[in-house]
C-alpha positions in Angstrom: 12.4 31.4 20.3 15.6 29.5 20.7 13.3 27.2 22.4 11.2 26.8 20.0 13.3 26.4 17.0 14.7 23.3 18.4 11.0 22.4 19.5 10.2 21.8 15.6 13.5 21.1 15.1 13.3 17.6 17.2 10.0 17.8 15.2 11.1 17.3 11.6 13.7 14.5 13.0 11.2 12.5 14.2 9.3 13.8 10.6 12.0 12.5 9.2 12.9 8.9 10.9 9.2 8.4 10.7 9.3 8.6 6.7 12.4 6.4 6.4 11.0 3.7 8.6 7.5 3.8 6.4 9.7 3.4 3.3 11.3 0.4 4.5 8.8 -1.3 5.5 6.9 -4.5 3.3 4.8 -6.9 3.1 5.4 -10.2 4.4 5.9 -12.1 1.0 5.0 -16.0 2.7 1.5 -13.7 3.8 1.3 -12.6 0.4 2.2 -16.5 -1.3 -0.4 -18.5 1.3 -2.9 -14.9 0.5 -2.6 -15.6 -3.2 -2.7 -19.8 -3.4 -5.5 -19.5 -1.1 -7.8 -17.6 -3.6 -6.3 -19.2 -6.5 -7.3 -22.7 -5.2 -10.6 -21.2 -4.0 -11.6 -20.1 -8.0 -10.5 -22.5 -9.6 -12.6 -25.3 -7.1 -15.5 -22.4 -8.5 -14.7 -23.2 -12.2 -15.2 -26.8 -11.1 -18.1 -27.0 -10.3 -20.5 -24.4 -12.1 -21.5 -24.7 -15.5 -19.7 -22.9 -18.0 -22.0 -20.5 -19.2 -20.9 -17.1 -20.0 -22.6 -15.6 -16.4 -20.2 -17.9 -14.4 -17.8 -16.4 -16.7 -18.4 -13.2 -16.3 -18.7 -13.5 -12.9 -15.4 -15.7 -11.9 -13.6 -12.7 -14.1 -14.9 -9.5 -12.0 -14.6 -11.5 -9.2 -11.1 -12.0 -9.7 -10.1 -8.7 -11.1 -12.6 -7.2 -7.5 -10.1 -9.3 -5.2 -7.2 -8.6 -7.7 -7.5 -5.4 -6.9 -7.8 -5.1 -3.5 -4.3 -6.6 -2.6 -3.3 -4.1 -4.8 -4.6 -1.3 -2.9 -2.7 -3.1 0.1 0.3 -3.6 -1.3 0.3 0.1 -2.5 -0.7 1.4 1.1 2.3 -0.6 1.8 4.8 2.2 -0.1 2.6 5.9 0.6 5.4 8.3 -1.0 5.5 5.7 -4.2 3.5 3.8 -6.4 -0.4 4.8 -7.6 -1.2 6.4 -5.3 1.2 8.4 -3.1 1.3 10.8 -0.6 2.7 14.4 -0.9 6.2 15.3 0.0 5.3 18.5 -0.9 5.0 20.1 3.1 7.7 18.1 4.6 9.9 19.9 1.6 8.6 23.7 2.5 8.9 23.2 6.3 12.4 22.5 5.6 13.3 25.3 2.9 11.5 27.5 5.9 14.3 26.2 8.5 16.8 26.5 5.9 18.2 22.8 5.8 
């Protein structure tokens, strides 16, 4: 029983460390700046060479919205315990309560 308890405690400590490490990772800021600059240049060039009618404007708007949503989701994946999309910490907290920590 004692060896099992020590095993569980070691796994819990590893999980705590993993949670800490996942909170401290961030996306590369230069990569994000390059990505946004490239997409901005791309959309500006599409806007320059396309005729100005409602269909083109609507398609550019929808495309820009979908690319923005994709970038938002990529940034959200770097913060799993905070933000719009979250992973619940309640299972880890319940395990801590069972162990008495």
